[in-house]
N, C-alpha and C positions, 0 to 999 in steps of 0.2 A: 504494500500500500504506500502510495506516494505521500511524502510529508507536506505540510502546509506551506513550506518555503522551497519546495523542490525546484532545483535549477537556478535559484536566485543567488546573487553574489552581494555580500554586505561588507561594509567597512565600519568598524566600531572603534571609537576613540576611548581612551581610558580602559582598555580591555585587559589589563594585566591582573586585575583583582576585582572583588566586589561585584557590583551590578554588571560591569562590562564583561567580566569573565563569565558570569552566569548567562548573560545574553548570548555570548559566543557559543557556549555549550548547547543552549536551547535551539539556536539557529541551526547548528549542524545536525542536531537530533531531528529537526524538521526538514532536512534535505538541502540546506543552504551551504555555500562555500563562504568562508569568512576570513577577512583580514582584520586583525586586531592591532591597534597602534597605541603606544604609550611611551613614557620616558623611563619606565621601570623595566629595563631590558631583560634582566635575568628572570624576573617573575613572568613577564610576557612570553618569553620563549618557552618557559615551563608550561604555561597554560596552553599554548599552541601545540606543544608536543603531546600533552595529555589529551587534547581534543582529537588529534589525528590529522591525516593528510588534507582534510577539507578546511583546515585552519592554518593560517600562517601569521607570523608576527613581523611588524616593521617598527622601527623607532619613529616616534611621532611626537614632537613638541607642538601642541595645538596652537601655540601663539606664533608659529612660523609658517607663512603661506607656502614656501618652497617645500617644506616637509609634508604639508597636506597634499600638494600637487604630486610629490613623489609617491605618497601612499596610494592615491587614486590611480596613478599610472601603474603602480605595482599590482593593484587589484585587477586592472584590465589585462596586464601582461600575464599574470598567473592564471586567472580564471576566465578571461575573455570579455568581461563586461562589468558594469557596476549597476546594481538595482536598488540598493538600500544603503543609506547613511544613518548611523546612530551617533549623534553628538552626545556622548556619555561622560567625557572627561570633565572633572570639576574639582574645585577645592573649597574648603570651608574655613572662614575666619570670623570670629566674633568681634564685636566692637560697637560702641556708640558713635554718634557724630563727633563728639569731642575727643574720644579716646582713639579712634581709628586714624592711623597715619596715612598720609597720601600714598606711601609705598605699599602698605597692606591693601588699601582700597584698589589701587591699580593692579596689584598682583591677582586679586580675585577677579577683577574685571577682565584682565587679559586672558585668563584661562576659561572662565565660565561664559563670558559674553563674546569677546573677540574670537576666542577659539571656536565658538559655535558659528559665528559669521564666516570665518575663514574656511571652516569645514564645508559649509554650504557653497561658498564661492568656488572652491576647488572641485566639489563633486557634481555640481549642476551640469557642466558640459558633458560629463560622462553619462549622467542619467539621461540627458537629452539624446545622446548617441544611442542609448539602449531603448529609446522609445518611451521613457517615463520611469517612474519608480516611487519610492517612499523615503522621506526624511523624518526621523524621529529625534526630536530635541528633548533631552532630559532637563526639565526645569525642577520645580519643587513646589510644595504648598506655600513656601515663602516667595513664590512667584505669583501668588494669587492674593496674599494678605500680608500685612505687616507683622513683624515680630520684634519685640524690644531686644536690643543688644546684638542685632545681626545686620547692621547697616550695609557692609560691603557685600555680604552674601545675598541679602534680600534684593538689593539693587540689581545685582547681576542676574538673578533668576527672573525678576520682572522683565528685564531687558530681553531675556531668552523668549519669554512668552510673547512679547511684542514682535521680535524678529520672526517668530514662527508664523504669526498672523500675516505679516507683510509678505513673507516668502510664499505662503499658501496662495494668496491672491495673485501674486506675480507668476507663479509657476503652474497654476492649474491648467492653463491652456497647453502646456507641454506634457500633461499627464503625470505630473510630479505632485504627489500629496505631501503635505507638511503638517505634522501634529506635534504637540508637546505633551510630555508625561510629567505628572506632578506628585511624586512620592511624599509621604510624611516621613516619620522616623523609619529608617531602614538599617538593618544589621549589616554593616560593612566595616572594613578596616578604617575608613574615614571617620566613622562615628564611634569607633571603639575607644578613642581617646576621651570621649565624654563620660566614660565610666558606666556603671550599672544603672540603666535607665528603666529597669523593670517596674519599679514602684511608680515612677512618673507615668509610664505607659498605662498602668492599671488605673491611674487616677484620671488621666486626661484623654486617653484614646478610647472611644466607645467600644471597640473590639478588644481592648485590654492588653494589647501586645504590639510590638514593633513588626514591621513588614520584613520579609526576607528578600534577598536579591533575586531568588528564583521566582517569587511572585511578581516582582517588577518585570523580569524577563518574559514571563508569560504574556503580560500586557504589551510589551514591545513586539513580541512575535505577532500578535494580532494586528498591530498597526503596520508592521512591515509586510505582511502577507496580503494576498488578494481579498481575504475576508473583510477587510476594512476599506474596500474600494470606493465607498462613498463618503469617507471621512477625511476632511482636510480643514486646516485652520482651527482645530479644536483643542481644548484642554482635557486630558484624561487623568482624573484624580485617583490615586491609590494611597489612601491615608488612614484607613480603618475608621473613617467617619469623623475625623478631627474637624474638617471644615464644614461639617453639617450644622454645627451650632455649639453653644456653650454646654459644658458639663457641670456648671456650678449650681444650677437650679436644684432645689430639693425635690425629691420624688415622694 
């Protein structure tokens, strides 16, 4: 039985661990060929080796357009085409307006926002050559609402949401769909530094737990494959109910 992504070729940034690695594994399970890119070379090569011949790793600093162009060219050379781009790479820094340095603000902006723009800029010509495709930009619930103490991160993820909508309108006539995914708390190496969040999740997440990378990957598979053929310019939230409303009211 053919997989949901049979014959498709995908490029995933930030693929060395966490959500990106989970997405790569799920894509290959569904029949896709995958190029993962990251700056964590040793980890990325290990992921590609563990996934198998349908997955290859390239060094990719998402803030550099020439590295994006090389990754896209590598995907076309290795697998013949490019059908899917997942802008997954991201970093998290906390800070208020007063405490956030310009350097920290720009570091988050360059990876989360500029990196997403450059990924689309590099991939769109290849997607056009292939007759269309799907771009999935990983934003956050902090790209839908404010959160105290996360100024650089929130700004960057709101920008990703806006980029997604503009790109969807621009690229629809080329058969290229563009959607954003908005996870809440996800169990990844990036969030591991926050410590044990289980009690906070039980208190503030209606479903009472954090999301797994595999659950996010399942949603990304849907947006990458033909099942979502009428979806573009939309926000897909996977947050256990956090953005549905307040948990403070007494029951």
